[in-house]
KOLTI-367297 format. One line per 5 residues: number of its first residue (from 1); their letters; for each residue x, y, z of N, C-alpha, C, O. Coordinates in nm, 2 decimals, decimal comma. Last residue first. Example, Ala and Ser with C-alpha at 12.3 -4.5 7.8 and 13.67 -1.06 7.14 Angstrom:
# KOLTI-367297
2> sa> 1,28 -0,22 0,71 1,37 -0,11 0,71 1,29 0,00 0,79 1,34 0,11 0,80 ~ 1,32 -0,57 0,78 1,23 -0,45 0,78 1,32 -0,33 0,78 1,42 -0,33 0,85
***
This chain:
# KOLTI-367297
53> rvisi> 0,53 -1,11 0,08 0,59 -1,19 -0,03 0,52 -1,16 -0,16 0,55 -1,22 -0,26 ~ 0,58 -0,99 0,40 0,47 -1,00 0,28 0,57 -1,01 0,16 0,66 -0,93 0,14 ~ 0,61 -1,06 0,71 0,70 -1,06 0,60 0,58 -1,09 0,52 0,50 -1,18 0,54 ~ 0,54 -0,84 1,01 0,50 -0,95 0,93 0,58 -0,95 0,79 0,60 -0,84 0,74 ~ 0,61 -0,75 1,34 0,60 -0,72 1,19 0,57 -0,85 1,13 0,57 -0,95 1,20
48> irnsi> 0,47 -0,85 1,57 0,50 -0,72 1,57 0,52 -0,66 1,41 0,47 -0,56 1,37 ~ 0,40 -1,11 1,64 0,32 -1,02 1,53 0,36 -0,89 1,56 0,27 -0,80 1,57 ~ 0,57 -1,27 1,77 0,49 -1,16 1,84 0,42 -1,09 1,77 0,38 -0,99 1,82 ~ 0,71 -1,36 1,54 0,63 -1,47 1,63 0,54 -1,38 1,72 0,43 -1,43 1,75 ~ 0,84 -1,14 1,45 0,76 -1,21 1,37 0,64 -1,29 1,45 0,52 -1,28 1,44
43> ldsvf> 1,02 -1,09 1,68 0,94 -0,98 1,61 0,82 -1,05 1,53 0,70 -1,00 1,55 ~ 1,17 -1,33 1,67 1,06 -1,28 1,78 0,98 -1,18 1,74 0,86 -1,19 1,77 ~ 1,31 -1,30 1,43 1,21 -1,41 1,45 1,11 -1,39 1,58 1,00 -1,43 1,59 ~ 1,45 -1,10 1,47 1,36 -1,07 1,39 1,28 -1,20 1,38 1,17 -1,19 1,31 ~ 1,62 -1,18 1,68 1,54 -1,06 1,71 1,43 -1,07 1,61 1,32 -1,06 1,66
38> iapsd> 1,74 -1,39 1,52 1,66 -1,42 1,65 1,57 -1,32 1,68 1,46 -1,34 1,70 ~ 1,89 -1,24 1,36 1,81 -1,34 1,30 1,69 -1,38 1,42 1,57 -1,39 1,40 ~ 2,05 -1,07 1,51 1,96 -1,01 1,45 1,84 -1,13 1,39 1,72 -1,11 1,39 ~ 2,10 -1,23 1,84 2,13 -1,21 1,70 2,04 -1,13 1,63 1,93 -1,12 1,69 ~ 2,01 -1,18 2,11 2,13 -1,25 2,09 2,20 -1,24 1,93 2,32 -1,24 1,90
33> trldi> 1,77 -1,07 2,19 1,86 -0,98 2,12 2,01 -1,05 2,08 2,11 -0,98 2,04 ~ 1,44 -1,15 2,24 1,56 -1,19 2,25 1,64 -1,10 2,15 1,60 -1,08 2,04 ~ 1,16 -0,96 2,41 1,24 -1,00 2,28 1,39 -1,04 2,30 1,46 -0,97 2,38 ~ 0,85 -0,96 2,57 1,01 -1,02 2,58 1,08 -1,04 2,43 1,04 -1,12 2,35 ~ 0,62 -0,75 2,63 0,68 -0,85 2,54 0,81 -0,87 2,53 0,87 -0,79 2,46
28> kefly> 0,51 -0,55 2,78 0,53 -0,67 2,86 0,57 -0,79 2,75 0,55 -0,91 2,77 ~ 0,46 -0,31 2,68 0,39 -0,42 2,63 0,38 -0,55 2,71 0,29 -0,64 2,72 ~ 0,67 -0,13 2,81 0,51 -0,08 2,79 0,41 -0,19 2,73 0,29 -0,17 2,72 ~ 0,87 -0,27 2,86 0,81 -0,20 2,95 0,68 -0,15 2,94 0,60 -0,12 3,02 ~ 0,91 -0,45 2,63 0,89 -0,50 2,76 0,84 -0,41 2,85 0,75 -0,45 2,93
23> krkry> 0,97 -0,23 2,44 0,85 -0,34 2,41 0,83 -0,41 2,55 0,72 -0,43 2,57 ~ 1,20 -0,10 2,55 1,07 -0,04 2,55 0,95 -0,12 2,51 0,84 -0,08 2,55 ~ 1,39 -0,32 2,54 1,36 -0,27 2,65 1,22 -0,19 2,67 1,14 -0,20 2,76 ~ 1,40 -0,37 2,26 1,35 -0,48 2,35 1,31 -0,44 2,49 1,22 -0,49 2,55 ~ 1,51 -0,11 2,18 1,37 -0,17 2,13 1,33 -0,27 2,21 1,21 -0,26 2,25
18> gemfd> 1,75 -0,13 2,27 1,66 -0,03 2,32 1,53 -0,07 2,30 1,44 -0,06 2,39 ~ 1,87 -0,36 2,16 1,84 -0,37 2,30 1,75 -0,25 2,36 1,68 -0,26 2,46 ~ 1,85 -0,27 1,90 1,77 -0,40 1,92 1,76 -0,40 2,09 1,65 -0,44 2,15 ~ 2,02 -0,07 1,89 1,91 -0,04 1,87 1,81 -0,16 1,93 1,71 -0,13 1,99 ~ 2,27 -0,19 1,97 2,23 -0,09 2,05 2,08 -0,06 2,03 2,01 -0,03 2,12
13> sldks> 2,30 -0,35 1,73 2,28 -0,42 1,86 2,22 -0,31 1,96 2,11 -0,34 2,02 ~ 2,34 -0,16 1,53 2,23 -0,22 1,53 2,18 -0,32 1,66 2,07 -0,35 1,69 ~ 2,44 0,15 1,68 2,47 0,05 1,60 2,33 -0,05 1,60 2,23 -0,02 1,66 ~ 2,35 0,38 1,82 2,49 0,38 1,74 2,51 0,25 1,67 2,60 0,26 1,58 ~ 2,03 0,51 1,79 2,13 0,43 1,83 2,24 0,42 1,76 2,23 0,43 1,64
8> repdh> 1,79 0,76 1,88 1,88 0,73 1,81 1,99 0,63 1,89 2,02 0,64 2,00 ~ 1,43 0,71 1,90 1,57 0,72 1,98 1,68 0,68 1,91 1,68 0,56 1,86 ~ 1,24 0,69 1,73 1,26 0,82 1,77 1,40 0,82 1,85 1,46 0,93 1,87 ~ 1,30 0,48 1,40 1,30 0,49 1,57 1,33 0,64 1,62 1,42 0,70 1,58 ~ 1,30 0,48 1,12 1,19 0,55 1,21 1,20 0,57 1,35 1,13 0,65 1,42
3> krm> 1,52 0,31 1,11 1,53 0,45 1,05 1,42 0,53 1,12 1,45 0,64 1,16 ~ 1,44 0,08 1,23 1,57 0,15 1,28 1,54 0,29 1,25 1,54 0,37 1,34 ~ 1,26 -0,04 1,05 1,22 0,02 1,18 1,30 0,11 1,24 1,25 0,21 1,31
***
């Protein structure tokens, strides 16, 4: 996701915060950015991404 993000970020936490703000602004989806694991968990639970095995 970060590789294809149009907004450049300096690190992972900067990316997560920017993505969180845009998701809330445009789709009213609130994502937590406390840690990468929590962020990914919220992405999965909101059906933004899925894990394919």
